C-alpha positions in Angstrom: -45.8 -128.3 -171.8 -48.0 -127.7 -168.7 -49.1 -130.4 -166.3 -52.9 -130.5 -166.0 -54.3 -129.8 -162.6 -50.9 -129.2 -161.0 -49.9 -125.6 -160.0 -47.3 -125.4 -157.3 -45.3 -127.3 -154.8 -43.4 -126.3 -151.6 -41.0 -128.2 -149.4 -40.5 -127.0 -145.8 -38.6 -128.9 -143.1 -40.2 -132.3 -142.9 -43.3 -131.6 -145.0 -44.1 -131.5 -148.7 -47.0 -129.4 -150.0 -48.5 -129.2 -153.5 -51.5 -127.4 -155.0 -53.7 -129.1 -157.5 -57.1 -128.6 -159.2 -59.9 -130.5 -157.7 -62.1 -131.3 -160.7 -59.5 -132.5 -163.1 -59.6 -136.2 -163.8 -57.6 -138.7 -165.7 -54.4 -138.6 -163.7 -52.9 -139.3 -160.3 -50.1 -137.5 -158.5 -47.8 -139.6 -156.4 -45.1 -138.0 -154.2 -41.8 -139.8 -154.4 -38.3 -139.5 -152.8 -34.8 -140.3 -153.9 -31.3 -140.0 -152.5 -29.6 -140.3 -155.9 -32.1 -138.9 -158.5 -32.1 -142.3 -160.2 -34.1 -144.6 -157.9 -37.4 -143.2 -156.8 -39.7 -144.6 -154.0 -43.3 -143.6 -153.5 -44.0 -141.8 -150.2 -46.8 -143.6 -148.5 -47.3 -140.9 -145.8 -50.9 -140.0 -144.8 -52.2 -136.6 -145.7 -51.4 -134.2 -142.8 -53.6 -131.4 -144.1 -55.9 -130.6 -147.0 -56.9 -127.0 -147.6 -59.6 -126.0 -150.1 -59.0 -122.6 -151.5 -62.5 -121.9 -152.9 -61.1 -121.4 -156.5 -61.3 -125.0 -157.6 -57.9 -125.9 -156.1 -56.6 -127.6 -152.9 -53.3 -127.8 -151.2 -52.2 -131.1 -149.8 -49.4 -131.5 -147.2 -47.8 -134.8 -146.2 -45.0 -135.4 -143.7 -41.6 -136.4 -145.1 -39.4 -139.2 -143.7 -36.7 -138.1 -141.3 -33.9 -136.4 -143.2 -31.2 -138.2 -145.0 -27.8 -136.6 -145.9 -29.6 -135.6 -149.1 -33.1 -136.2 -150.2 -34.9 -135.2 -153.4 -38.7 -135.0 -153.7 -40.9 -135.0 -156.8 -44.5 -135.6 -157.9 -44.9 -138.4 -160.3 -47.8 -137.9 -162.7 -49.6 -141.0 -164.0 -52.4 -140.9 -166.5 -55.4 -143.1 -165.6 -57.4 -142.9 -168.9 
């Protein structure tokens, strides 16, 4: 099963980047973090950069909280329709 509008994600030290389709509606993507893969907390960081690729997609980068001994990041997809 593919996720509509979501194509790729990258984690580099202290940033998280994902690529998504611009014109797709009906869902929201929320970056979340966890230290145990059980309890997830939405990341409320402001967008650090937004790059439009000219092919109907954009890459969004947000800063990550300072590192923990271990930290997991995911995108949580919620339908809005």
